[in-house]
N, C-alpha and C positions, 0 to 999 in steps of 0.2 A: 542850547536845547535843554529843556527840563527832563532829566533822565527819569525821575519819578513819574512824571506824566506819561512819558514814552512807555514805561513799563505798565502803567495803568491801562493804556490804550492797547498794548499788545496782549495783556491778560484778558481784557474785555473782548478783543478780537478772537481769542481762543474760545471764549464762552459763546460768542455768536456763531462761530464755525461749528462748534459742537452741537449747539441747539438748533441751528437753522440750516446747516450744511453749506456747501459752496455757493449755492444760488442765493442764500440769504445773507452772505457776507458783503455788506455795503459799508461805506464810510459812515453813512447816517445811522445804520444799525449799531456800529461800534460806538459812535458818539452817545447814543441812547444808553447802551449797556454800561458805558463808563461814567455816565452822568455828567458829561462835559458839554459845553456849548456846541451847537451845530457848526461843522466845518473844522473842528479841532483835529479830528483824525486825518482829514485831507491835508491839513497843514504839516503834519508829521510824516504822513505816508501818502504822497500825492496821487499815486496810481494804485490800482488793484494789485498789480504785481509787487509794488513796494510793500503793500500791506501783507500780502502772502509771504514775502520774504521775511518780513519782521516777525510774523507768527512762527515761521519755520525756525528762525534764529532763536526765538524765545523757547520753543520746544527743545531745541538743542541745548540751550542753557539749563533748562529744567532737568533734562536727562543727565547732563554733567553734574549738576548739584546732587541729584539722587544717587549717582554713582559714587560721588565723593562721600556722601553720608554712609553708604554701604561699606566703602573702603575703611572709613573711620571706625565703623562698628566692629571690625575684626578681619581676620584673614579669609573669611568665607567658611563654607560648611566643611567640617572636618571628616565627615563620613556620609554614606549614602542617605541615612536617615535625616541628617542635617540638610542635605540637598533637597530631599522631598519637602521638608518643612519650608525651606526658602522659596522653592518654585511654587508650591501651593499658595503661600502667602502672596507672592507676586500675582498669580492668577486671581486670587480673591480680591486683590486691589483693583485689577482691571475690571472685574465684575462689580465692584463696589465704589469706593472713594475715587479711584483713578479713572473711572469710566468716562467722565467728561473730557479729561485730557486725552485719553486714547481715541475717543470719537473725533476730536479735532485733528489728531495726528493721522488717522485714516483718511479723513477728508483731504489733508495736505498730500498724502500719498496719491490720491486720485488726481488732484490738481497737477502733481509732478509728472504724471504720465503724459501731459501735454506741455509741460514746461521743464526742459532739461536742466535749466539753471536751478530750479527748485529741487529737483532730484539730487543735485550735487550737495545741497545743504542736508537733506534728509539722509543721504547715504552715510554721512558721518555717524548718525545715530545708529543706523542698522549695523554698520561695521563694528561699532563699539559694543553693540548688543551681542553679536556673535563671539567677539573676544571675551566678553564678560562671562557668558555662559560656558565657554570652553574653560576659562579659569576656574569657575565654580565646580565643574565636573572633575577637573584635575585635583582641586583642593579636597574634594570629597573622596579621593583615592580611587576613582574609577579608571579602568584601562582605556583612556581617551585616545582616539585617533581623530584626525580632522573630519573624516566622514561621520563618525559617531557623534561628535560634537555638533556638527551642522544638522544632523538628523534630529537631535533633541531640540535644538533651537528652532528649526523650521516647524517641528511639531507644536511647539509652544506658540509660535507666531500664527500658525493655522488655527489654533484654538481661539484666538482673540476675537475675530468677527462673530463667532458663534456665542461667545460669552456676552458680547455687547448686544446682540439681537435677543438673546435669552429665550429663544423658542424652546419650549419644553421637549418637544419631540426630537429636535436636532441635538439638544443638550444630552438627552438620554442616548440617542443613537451614537454620539461621539464619546460617550462616557464622561461628559463634562458636568453631569448632574451630581457627581461626587469627585471634587477636584483632587482630593488626596489619592483616591483610587486611580484617577486619570494619570497623575504624575507617576505613581508607582508602576502602572502598566506601561507607560511610555519608557521609563528607565529600564524596566525589565525586558522590553522588546529590543532595546538598543544595547543594553548591558545585561545579558542573561545571567 
């Protein structure tokens, strides 16, 4: 199996899923997005389920790579201000350059509501995210409890769909029209 081609197909499938949604994810659409001959995707991923699994695994790989890059950058934020900067930049990434990847991930989550095997793959990402945000809150010197950590993480997760839709009224209503202020308010409500 050609691993470079496999990765090309998985990345193209992420693009298709982000742009067209679950209904637009077909083998033919992935072939077109990857610029490969018709039938190539089906040779690598014979069913829609194997294609979805390959996308989920690629998302998990990308999450692990991003986590490794963050870990290599240093021990995490050393104070509350550093945590604000870190979380704000993560949310800016979701609303900007990371939007495409996050749209595909949310589509996978929707598919996982009907496919428990897919949920098991995505669960690794979610569990790691909760652990990473707890670590960051501890590194920043906040008085972390499991409940406080989960509340912050769930608050951030709840913000993501609003950032992706980018409706001005809902962004303003949620305070997401100013991400720095949103993060500060979230942390102040959990850690007064």
